[in-house]
C-alpha positions in Angstrom: 0.0 0.0 0.0 1.0 3.6 -0.6 0.5 7.1 0.7 -1.3 8.9 -2.2 -0.7 12.7 -2.2 -3.6 14.5 -3.9 -2.5 18.0 -5.2 -2.2 20.3 -8.2 1.1 22.1 -7.6 4.4 20.3 -8.1 6.4 23.1 -6.6 4.6 22.8 -3.3 5.0 19.0 -3.4 8.8 18.9 -3.5 9.5 19.5 0.3 7.0 16.8 1.2 8.3 14.4 -1.4 11.8 14.8 0.0 10.6 14.2 3.6 8.6 11.1 2.5 11.7 9.7 0.7 14.0 10.4 3.7 11.6 8.4 5.9 11.6 5.6 3.2 7.8 5.6 2.9 6.0 4.3 -0.2 4.1 7.1 -1.8 2.6 8.1 -5.0 2.0 11.5 -6.6 -1.7 12.0 -7.5 -1.9 15.2 -9.6 -5.6 16.1 -9.9 -6.4 18.4 -12.7 -8.2 16.2 -15.2 -8.6 12.6 -16.1 -11.0 9.6 -16.3 -12.2 7.8 -13.2 -14.3 4.6 -13.2 -16.5 5.1 -10.2 -17.9 1.6 -10.5 -14.5 0.2 -9.5 -12.9 0.6 -6.0 -10.0 3.0 -5.6 -6.5 1.8 -4.7 -5.7 0.8 -1.1 -3.6 3.0 1.1 -3.7 6.5 2.8 -4.9 9.5 0.8 -3.6 12.9 1.8 -5.6 15.8 0.3 -3.5 18.9 -0.5 -5.8 20.5 -2.9 -5.5 24.3 -2.8 -8.0 27.1 -2.9 -5.7 28.9 -5.2 -5.5 26.1 -7.8 -7.5 28.2 -10.3 -4.6 30.7 -10.4 -2.4 28.0 -11.9 -4.8 27.2 -14.8 -6.3 24.3 -12.8 -9.8 25.9 -12.7 -11.7 22.7 -11.8 -9.2 20.8 -9.7 -11.1 21.6 -6.5 -14.4 20.4 -8.0 -12.7 17.2 -9.3 -11.1 16.6 -5.9 -14.4 16.9 -4.2 -15.8 14.1 -6.4 -12.7 11.9 -5.9 -12.8 12.4 -2.1 -16.5 11.3 -2.2 -15.5 8.2 -4.1 -12.7 7.4 -1.6 -15.0 8.0 1.4 -17.7 5.8 -0.1 -15.2 2.9 -0.2 -14.0 3.5 3.3 -10.5 4.7 2.4 -8.4 6.5 5.0 -8.3 10.1 3.9 -6.4 12.8 5.7 -8.2 16.2 5.2 -11.3 14.7 3.6 -14.4 16.2 2.1 -15.2 18.6 4.9 -11.7 20.0 5.0 -11.8 20.7 1.2 -15.2 22.3 1.6 -13.8 24.8 4.2 -10.6 25.3 2.2 -12.5 26.7 -0.8 -15.0 28.9 1.0 -14.2 31.6 3.6 -17.8 32.0 4.5 -18.2 28.4 5.4 -14.9 28.6 7.3 -16.2 31.5 9.4 -19.5 29.8 10.1 -17.6 26.7 11.4 -15.2 28.8 13.4 -18.0 30.8 15.1 -19.8 27.5 15.8 -16.7 26.4 17.7 -16.6 29.5 19.8 -13.8 31.1 17.8 -14.1 34.9 17.1 -13.8 36.0 13.5 -13.7 39.5 12.1 -17.0 41.2 11.1 -17.5 40.0 7.5 -20.1 40.9 4.9 -20.8 38.6 2.0 -21.4 40.4 -1.3 -22.7 38.7 -4.5 -22.3 41.3 -7.3 -19.5 43.8 -7.8 -22.0 46.6 -8.1 -23.1 46.2 -4.5 -19.6 46.5 -2.9 -19.3 50.2 -2.4 -22.7 50.7 -0.9 -22.1 47.7 1.4 -18.8 49.2 2.5 -20.5 52.5 3.3 -23.4 50.8 5.1 -21.6 48.2 7.1 -18.2 49.8 7.7 -19.1 53.5 7.8 -17.1 54.0 4.5 -13.8 52.4 5.6 -11.3 51.2 6.4 -12.3 47.8 5.0 -10.6 44.7 3.6 -11.8 43.2 0.3 -11.1 39.5 -0.2 -12.4 36.7 -2.4 -14.5 34.0 -0.8 -12.2 31.5 -2.5 -8.6 32.6 -2.5 -5.5 31.0 -1.1 -2.0 32.5 -0.5 -3.6 35.8 0.5 -4.3 36.4 -3.2 -6.7 39.2 -4.0 -6.8 40.5 -0.4 -6.7 44.4 -0.4 -7.1 47.0 2.3 -9.0 50.2 1.4 -9.0 53.2 3.8 -12.2 54.6 2.2 -15.2 53.5 0.2 -14.1 55.9 -2.5 -10.7 54.1 -2.7 -12.6 50.8 -3.1 -14.7 52.3 -5.9 -11.6 53.4 -7.7 -10.1 49.9 -7.5 -13.3 48.3 -8.8 -13.3 50.6 -11.8 -9.7 50.0 -12.6 -7.9 47.4 -14.8 -6.3 46.0 -11.6 -9.7 44.6 -10.4 -9.6 40.8 -9.9 -13.1 39.2 -10.0 -13.4 36.2 -7.5 -13.5 32.8 -9.2 -16.8 31.9 -7.5 -18.4 35.3 -7.9 -18.4 36.0 -4.2 -16.7 38.9 -2.5 -16.1 39.4 1.2 -15.9 42.8 2.9 -14.1 42.4 6.2 -13.4 44.6 9.3 -9.8 45.8 9.4 -8.3 44.7 12.8 -5.7 47.2 13.9 -2.8 45.3 15.5 -0.1 47.0 17.7 2.5 45.7 15.3 2.2 44.6 11.6 2.2 40.9 12.5 -0.2 38.0 12.2 0.3 34.5 13.6 -0.2 31.2 11.9 -0.6 28.1 14.1 0.4 24.8 12.5 -1.3 21.5 13.4 -0.4 18.0 12.2 -2.4 15.0 13.1 -4.8 17.4 14.9 -2.1 18.4 17.3 -0.3 21.8 17.7 3.2 21.7 16.3 4.4 25.3 16.4 3.3 28.8 15.3 4.8 31.3 12.9 4.8 35.1 13.3 4.5 36.7 9.9 5.5 40.3 9.2 2.7 41.8 7.1 4.4 45.1 6.3 4.6 44.4 2.6 1.1 43.1 2.1 -1.3 40.2 2.5 0.1 37.4 0.3 1.2 35.2 3.2 2.1 31.9 1.6 5.1 30.6 3.6 6.3 28.1 1.0 9.8 28.4 -0.5 8.4 29.0 -4.0 6.2 31.8 -2.7 9.2 33.5 -1.1 10.5 33.9 -4.7 7.2 34.7 -6.4 5.9 37.2 -3.8 9.2 38.8 -2.9 9.0 37.7 0.7 12.5 38.3 2.0 14.0 39.6 5.3 13.6 43.2 4.2 11.9 44.9 7.2 14.5 46.5 9.6 14.1 46.3 13.3 14.9 49.2 15.6 18.6 48.5 15.6 18.7 48.3 11.8 19.0 44.6 11.7 16.8 43.0 9.0 13.7 41.4 10.5 12.8 38.0 9.0 9.4 37.7 7.3 8.6 34.4 9.1 9.7 33.6 12.6 8.8 30.4 14.5 7.5 30.6 18.0 6.9 27.7 20.3 3.4 28.4 21.6 0.2 30.4 21.5 -2.5 31.3 23.9 -3.6 28.1 25.7 -7.3 28.7 25.4 -7.1 29.6 21.7 -5.0 26.5 21.1 -7.6 24.3 22.8 -10.4 25.8 20.8 -8.5 25.3 17.5 -7.9 21.7 18.3 -11.6 21.1 19.0 -12.6 22.9 15.8 -10.3 20.8 13.7 -11.5 17.6 15.3 -15.2 18.6 14.8 -14.5 19.3 11.1 -12.3 16.3 10.2 -9.3 18.4 9.6 -5.9 16.9 10.6 -3.3 19.1 8.9 -3.9 22.9 8.8 -2.4 26.3 9.4 -4.8 28.6 11.2 -4.1 32.4 11.0 -5.1 34.9 13.6 -4.4 38.5 14.6 -4.6 40.2 18.0 -5.9 43.8 18.3 -4.5 46.5 20.7 -6.7 45.0 23.5 -5.3 41.5 23.1 -8.5 40.2 21.5 -7.9 37.4 19.0 -9.5 37.3 15.6 -9.2 34.2 13.4 -9.5 34.9 9.7 -8.2 31.9 7.7 -7.9 28.1 7.9 -5.5 26.7 5.3 -5.8 23.0 4.9 -3.1 22.9 2.2 -0.4 24.1 4.5 3.2 24.9 3.6 6.1 25.7 5.7 8.9 28.3 5.5 12.3 26.6 5.2 14.4 29.6 6.4 12.3 30.0 9.5 12.5 26.3 10.2 16.3 26.3 9.7 16.7 29.1 12.3 14.4 27.3 14.8 15.8 23.7 14.1 12.3 22.4 13.3 10.9 20.5 10.3 7.1 20.3 9.9 7.4 18.2 6.7 9.3 15.6 8.7 6.6 15.6 11.3 4.0 15.4 8.5 5.8 12.5 6.7 6.0 10.6 10.0 2.3 11.2 10.7 1.3 9.9 7.3 3.7 6.9 7.7 2.0 6.0 11.0 -1.4 6.2 9.4 -0.2 3.9 6.6 1.1 1.4 9.1 -2.2 1.4 10.8 -3.9 0.3 7.6 -1.8 -2.8 7.2 
């Protein structure tokens, strides 16, 4: 039997592939973009790890998420062991469904208004956010793509009328409260096997595209460019060992309730220390530079978790 890695981005697979090989685990690459699937026959045996990304459409894989949903249903129907199964994918591709699940678990999310129709955005910003500031984001995104901060509704209107406007792939926009943090930092808590591994502080000075993967460091110009008070460059990603105990417990319960075993959960604290959770990424990547500085390897931990699940199937 094998570990089957379901994905659509070879660049993001490379670190996991290396970790699986180092652990001498049998695995197969299952690239899901198109193909033919005989649903009258059973799928192969083994453990299936779903790494489908909400940003797959930005790599010309427009229907990969929809195809994966059907394949996961096929696997589940035959009782296969799936890590991050149908519910995880459902929350990965919809921020609105994420927020509903987070709130149901007692986890605070920022005030968010769902808008269907570009023509309603400016009026909604004026009505629900007193004209600004407001964050615009797609309901289905990934990597922080398409997330923009506007100080006023007029600035939002200017963007919507410009050539820079990016329509959301599912037609749904979100307007979200701008949480003012004492420092330009967000925190991303990493879980593997449903258990907290570590957290990463991310410097947001340069914007919202927060993908920590090595390939994103190149694509999104994420480099140690922000200087601290003594002039020493501040790393974009810095690993910390722990987060608030109560928040960590609620995150664990949320993941268990929704069948999510591997995830990065992003949150921000305001000036009063109130936590707001705004993203659950079930196709999580890890920053190699931050891990090297901290002497940690999440991909090794992930490979060993998957290896344990495979051993349990034998």
